[in-house]
C-alpha positions in Angstrom: 1.0 -16.7 -14.5 0.9 -15.4 -11.4 -1.7 -11.8 -10.8 -2.5 -10.0 -7.1 -4.6 -6.9 -6.9 -5.2 -5.5 -3.9 -6.7 -1.4 -4.1 -4.6 1.4 -4.8 -3.3 2.6 -1.2 -1.4 6.1 -0.1 2.7 4.9 0.8 1.8 1.2 1.4 3.4 -0.6 3.5 5.7 -3.8 2.8 3.3 -6.3 2.9 1.6 -4.8 0.5 4.9 -4.6 -2.1 6.3 -7.8 -1.0 3.0 -9.2 -3.1 3.5 -7.2 -6.0 7.7 -9.0 -6.3 5.8 -12.2 -6.1 3.6 -11.2 -8.5 3.8 -11.2 -12.5 1.1 -9.1 -13.1 -0.5 -6.9 -10.4 -3.9 -5.3 -11.0 -4.9 -2.2 -9.6 -8.3 -2.2 -8.1 -9.8 0.9 -8.2 -13.3 0.4 -10.0 -14.4 -0.6 -6.0 -16.0 0.9 -3.4 -13.7 3.5 -1.6 -13.5 2.4 2.3 -13.1 5.2 4.3 -10.5 4.3 7.8 -8.5 1.9 5.4 -5.3 2.5 4.1 -6.4 3.9 0.6 -5.9 7.8 2.1 -3.8 6.8 5.2 -0.3 5.7 6.3 1.1 5.1 9.4 4.7 6.5 10.0 7.6 6.8 12.8 6.6 9.5 15.3 8.4 9.7 18.3 8.5 5.8 18.9 4.9 5.2 18.3 2.6 4.4 14.7 1.2 8.1 13.7 -0.8 8.2 11.1 -0.2 10.6 7.7 -4.2 11.2 6.5 -5.9 12.7 2.8 -8.7 14.7 3.1 -11.3 13.9 0.3 -14.1 15.1 -0.1 -17.6 13.1 0.9 -20.0 12.9 -1.8 -21.4 9.6 -1.4 -21.3 6.1 0.3 -20.9 4.6 -3.2 -18.2 6.5 -4.5 -15.3 4.2 -6.3 -11.9 5.1 -5.7 -11.2 5.4 -9.4 -13.7 8.8 -9.2 -13.0 9.7 -5.1 -11.4 13.2 -4.9 -9.2 14.7 -2.3 -10.7 17.7 -0.4 -7.8 20.3 -1.5 -7.2 23.8 -0.7 -7.7 27.1 -2.9 -4.5 27.1 -4.8 -3.1 30.4 -2.8 -3.7 29.0 0.6 0.0 28.3 2.4 -1.2 25.8 5.4 -2.0 22.4 3.7 -2.5 19.0 4.0 0.7 18.5 1.8 2.5 20.8 3.3 2.2 19.4 6.9 2.3 15.9 5.8 5.9 17.2 4.5 6.7 18.5 7.9 6.3 16.1 9.5 8.2 13.6 8.3 11.1 16.1 8.4 10.3 16.2 12.4 10.0 12.2 12.1 12.2 11.0 10.2 15.2 13.7 11.1 17.9 11.1 12.8 17.3 8.8 9.6 20.2 8.4 7.3 18.6 8.2 4.0 16.0 11.0 5.0 17.6 13.8 2.1 17.8 10.5 -0.2 14.5 10.9 -0.4 12.6 13.8 1.5 12.5 15.6 -2.2 10.8 13.3 -4.4 8.4 12.7 -1.5 7.4 16.1 -1.4 7.0 17.3 -4.6 4.8 13.7 -5.0 3.0 14.9 -1.7 2.8 18.9 -3.4 1.3 18.3 -6.9 -1.8 19.2 -6.1 -3.9 16.0 -7.9 -7.9 16.1 -8.2 -7.9 12.6 -7.4 -6.8 10.3 -4.9 -6.3 7.9 -7.2 -3.7 8.9 -9.1 -2.0 10.7 -5.7 -1.9 6.9 -5.2 -0.1 5.7 -8.2 1.9 7.9 -7.9 2.7 7.3 -4.4 2.9 3.4 -5.7 5.4 5.0 -8.2 7.7 6.4 -6.1 8.4 3.2 -3.8 8.0 0.9 -7.1 11.1 2.9 -8.3 12.9 3.1 -4.5 12.7 -0.8 -4.2 13.1 -1.6 -8.2 10.3 -3.2 -8.5 9.3 -3.9 -12.4 6.2 -6.0 -12.2 3.9 -4.9 -14.2 0.8 -3.0 -13.3 -3.0 -2.4 -14.9 -6.2 -0.8 -13.7 -8.9 -2.8 -13.2 -11.1 0.1 -14.5 -9.9 -0.9 -17.5 -10.5 -3.9 -18.1 -14.3 -3.8 -18.3 -15.1 -6.7 -15.8 -17.5 -7.3 -13.5 -18.7 -8.7 -10.2 -18.6 -8.6 -6.5 -15.8 -9.8 -3.3 -14.9 -13.4 -4.3 -16.2 -13.3 -7.9 -15.1 -9.8 -9.6 -11.4 -11.5 -8.5 -11.8 -14.6 -9.7 -13.2 -12.3 -13.7 -10.3 -9.9 -13.4 -8.1 -12.9 -12.7 -10.2 -14.4 -15.8 -10.4 -11.5 -17.7 -5.5 -11.3 -18.0 -5.4 -15.1 -18.2 -4.0 -16.4 -14.8 -3.5 -19.6 -13.8 -2.5 -18.4 -10.0 -3.8 -16.2 -7.9 -1.8 -14.7 -5.3 -4.3 -13.9 -2.1 -3.1 -11.3 0.7 -3.3 -11.2 4.4 -6.9 -9.4 5.1 -10.0 -9.7 3.6 -10.3 -11.8 0.8 -9.0 -14.7 3.5 -12.6 -14.9 5.2 -15.2 -14.6 1.3 -12.9 -16.4 -1.1 -14.7 -18.9 -2.5 -11.1 -21.0 -3.9 -14.1 -23.8 -5.0 -14.8 -21.3 -7.8 -11.1 -20.5 -8.4 -10.6 -24.8 -8.5 -13.8 -25.1 -11.0 -11.9 -22.1 -13.5 -8.5 -23.8 -13.4 -7.0 -20.9 -10.8 -4.4 -21.7 -8.0 -4.8 -19.6 -5.1 -1.6 -19.4 -3.1 -1.9 -17.5 -0.1 1.0 -15.2 1.2 3.8 -15.5 3.6 5.0 -12.2 4.5 7.3 -12.1 7.1 7.5 -8.3 8.4 11.3 -7.7 8.2 12.8 -6.3 11.6 15.5 -3.5 11.8 17.1 -0.4 12.6 14.6 2.3 12.6 15.7 6.2 14.0 15.4 6.4 17.2 16.0 3.3 18.9 13.0 2.2 20.1 11.0 -0.9 20.3 10.3 -2.0 16.8 7.2 -0.9 15.1 5.7 -2.8 12.4 2.9 -2.5 10.0 4.1 0.9 9.0 4.3 2.9 5.6 7.5 1.9 3.2 9.0 4.7 3.4 9.9 3.9 6.5 12.6 1.3 6.0 13.6 3.4 3.2 14.3 6.4 5.3 16.6 4.2 7.5 18.3 1.9 5.3 18.2 2.8 2.1 19.0 1.4 -0.7 19.7 -1.7 1.8 16.0 -1.5 1.7 15.2 -4.1 -1.3 17.2 -6.7 0.4 15.9 -6.8 3.5 12.3 -6.6 1.8 13.0 -9.5 0.4 13.9 -11.6 3.2 17.4 -11.2 4.0 16.9 -10.0 7.6 13.0 -11.4 8.8 11.6 -11.7 12.1 10.4 -14.4 14.3 7.2 -16.1 13.4 6.0 -15.5 16.1 6.7 -11.8 15.9 5.6 -11.4 12.6 2.5 -12.6 13.7 1.9 -10.4 16.0 2.6 -7.4 13.7 0.5 -8.8 10.5 -2.3 -9.3 12.9 -2.0 -5.6 14.2 -2.2 -4.7 10.4 -5.1 -6.2 9.8 -7.0 -4.7 12.6 -6.2 -1.2 11.4 -7.2 -1.6 8.6 -10.6 -2.5 9.8 -10.2 0.8 12.3 
């Protein structure tokens, strides 16, 4: 069984979903420490030809807070102008010329404006939205349900053991620096490295292609054809793909 593991991200990018598609089981790593200035509470969209951050404001009680308990900083219910409504207006403006905006705008607006209290619930709802739109049926489980301990490589290995994995599909981010492949080998678990090639596709606006955006960029521009584009029928050249992946890793550390 191939297992992939990743923190719950807000409206994640295509590389995140590619790894989910290639796995037999996806573990949402929600019981680890929340990381500021990462993709757990923000994503990038295309606005006027450039990447633009959409950020979900969160309450800051401690630097040691786990993702599973992280609270969204929502205003009182009687406040009309708030982050979710602003995000909806920004998306409408940014993708006003996208051919499939109307197909997804209403359910996405409902998702954003649901006033969930915890970030993990919003992120899982956004992931369900993308899974449904892209016909992804990989089973998911949350790490907080597995009662597994450890840190970094040891934690990943223990999660793989807990679900009976024989292969761990590692991503393109920081795990390449800290993963103890020898420990996985001793446990009889193969480490496979994701080799995601970012698709190039037509984007509204007609400018130079911008990669590393939320998967909603692909959906708004290509609708029902998005799944086939994601799975490789329109792959970027190796050089372009390498640059897009490097840019995304760098942004995740910003």
